[in-house]
N, C-alpha and C positions, 0 to 999 in steps of 0.2 A: 714258653714266652706267648701271650696270646698278643696279637696283632689288631690295633682296633682302627679302621676306617672308614674315615669321616669323611659324609655326603657332603659337598661344596652346596654349601646352604645358595638355592636359587634367588639371581637377586632380583630385585622386583622390578618389571620393565623400566624406562624413565622417560619412555613416550608416550605412557597409555593416559597420561592429563593432558599432551597435546594431542592426541588422538579423537581424544573426546572434544578437545576444540574444535578439530579439523572437521568434524561430523555438525557440530555447533554452524560450522559457518556453512557447510554444502548446506543443511535445512535450508536455513538461513535468507542465502541467496536464491534459492532453489524456487522459495515461496516469494519472494521478492519480481523475481522472473514473470511466475507464476500471475502474480498480479498486475503487471505487467500486460499479458498478454493477455489476459482476461478483460482488465479493462477499458484498453483499447479495440480487443473484438465486440464488447459490447457497443461501445459511443460508436464505434464510425463502420460499422459493418452488418448488427445482426439489429441492432433501434433507430434505423433511419427512417424503414416506412413507418416509427410511430413519433416519431421528434420530430420527424419534415409533412404531419398529414395530420394538422388541430383535430379534424373532423375522420380523421383514423376511427372511430366507434361506429360510427355510421358508415363506414367505406365496406369493399373488397375482403379490406385489412391482408396482413400476410402473418398471421398468428404462433405460427409455425417458426417463425422464424423471430421474431418479436418476443416466444416465449424459450428459445434457447439464447437470447442474449439476457435473460431475466436470470435462467439459470446460469450464463454466464457471471453474473456479477454475484449470485450464491457463492460461489468457487472463490471468489474474488474473497467476499466477507471472512471466508475460513482461513485464506492464504494474509491477508489483515493484520487479521488476531493472530493467527501461527506468528506472524512474522515477528511482534513484540513479544510474545509467550516467550520466544524459543531467545529472545535477544534478553528481555530480562534478569535472567540467573549471572548472567557474563557482566551486563551493565551495573546492577544492583551494586552490585562491590565499591565501584566509585561513584557513582552518582544515584542512590537508591529515591531519593526522591525525584528527580528529571529519570530517571528511568521509568517508573510509575508513571508521569504525566505523560510518555513516548506509548505506553499500552493504552492510558487513557483514552490518549489525541487518535488513537490507533480503533478505539471505540467505538468512539463518538463519529468517526469516518465510516464508519462501519453503519451505526446508525442510520445517517442522511443513506444511503446507498441501501438499506433495506426499505428505506420509506418511499425512495423512488421505485425499487422492485413491485412494492403492494400497488403502489398509483399504475403502474406497468399489468399486473395482473388483473385491478380490477374490470381496467379498460376492456379488456380482453376479456375476460368473462360478461360484461353485461355488454359487451357486441355480439358476444357469440348464445343470450341464454334473452334478451330483449328485444323479441320480432314482434312487430306492431305497436313496440311504444313510439310516443311521440320525437320525429327526428332534429326538432329544435331544442326538446329539453336535454337530448339524447347527448348532442352537440356542444352543447354550454359544458353540461357535466366532463364530457369526455375530453375539454380543452382545456377546460380547469385541472385535468388529471395530467396531461399532455404538460401543463405549465408545471404543477406540483415535484413530476419529476426531476423537469430543466433545472428547476429550484434549487432541489436535491445535491445537482452535481455541482451547481455552482457555490455552496456553504460545503459541501463535503469534501471528497477531488480539488474543488474551485478556490478553498480556502483553508479549511482544517487540515490537509497534506501539509499544506507549508511549514504551519507550526508543528506539528509533529515529524514529521519525514524529513522535513525542509529543517528546520532550525533547530532542535531537541538532537533528535538523531545524527542531524550533521554536527554540530557543537561536541557530543559525547566522543562519536568520531574523533573529531580533530581532537581535543584533548586528550583521549586514552591512545591515538596514535595504532590501533586495530585497522586502521585501512593508511593507506597514503594521504597525506596531511591535504596535497595540493588537491584531492579529489573531496576530500573532509568539505575543503572550504567553498568545492563547487554547491556543496549541500547549505552551506550558512549563508552563502549569496541567491540559490535559489527561493529558500522559503521565503523571505521574506519579498521577494519578488511575485511570488504567487500569493502572497496575504493581501501585497497594495493590490493587486488586480484585480484580487477577490473583492476587496472595499470598494475598488472602483466600480465594477460591475455590479455590489449591490447598493451604492449611491446614485447608479445609475449613470455615472460620467460616462464608461464605456460599453460595448453591446458584450453580452455573453457571448463567446466564441468569435470575437472580433480578431483581426490582426493582433490588436494590443495587448489582448490576452494571452494569444499564442503565442506571441514574443515574448511574453511576460512568462509561459509554462514549459520551455524550451529548456532553460538551465535544470527545473526539477525532473523533467523528463529523462533529461543526458546522466541525472546524477543517481535517479533511483538505478536506469539498467545498469550504471557503471559498478554502482556496488553490489547489485546483485552476480554481475557477472563475476566481477574480483574475487568473492568470498566462494562462487564453486572455482573457481579456478585456483587463486592462491590460497586460501584461507583468511583467520587472521594473522596479521602480522604479529609476532611477539610484543607482550605489555604488562607492565607491572600490576594491571589489573587483575594478571591471572598466574598467582602464585606460582603457576612452574611453569613459567614461562621466565618468570626473576632475572634467571642468570643470565637471559639471551637476549635480554632490552636492548636497543640499538640504541644509541643518541638519536633523538627527532629534532635536535635544535637548530 
């Protein structure tokens, strides 16, 4: 008599999809933290010699410091787009149009940042290569590029961020419950505040960088930071938009 022993079929790990979502959350969270660090470093630590001196092009300058600021913003652009690309496969399951709108908003924000970088690099290059040129003319050109760089900040991080990171991302996070809804509500409040303050700057109602604008942007500041840190530490919460998590979906009501 021959006895046949059947080898038990190895069950496919039920945690594999969860692991995939965890990796996505970790990537998105890390990229958000990178955008947070690089934007602050460029604006408040590396760019001040350029932004606070309209005659930078004819001054002694701190080119190395300013160029590091430009490099920091290049990393910012990569991280900006990376956050949208990484989130898109998750969010498109529930919000195909809005998730694409978020990608577009991040790209537009990055376009404004890129124009600002070009302004900085142009001034630095002209300052280094314009020996013997008329100082008055150079000063006028340099001031124009400094002003352009400031406006790219006002239109990109100062307005478009409110639409993309605030309103669109906050709404999608609130509806899906991928993060705590109280946190997502912060994004829904922060987005309109950024847009309103940015509009006020464009219309000349308040000054760029004024206390009113800074105060209006604080909720966005904390929304993006808390969102990134939460995804790194906790990952996405179970949600019906991720098929592998359907059985574990909590009641968010």
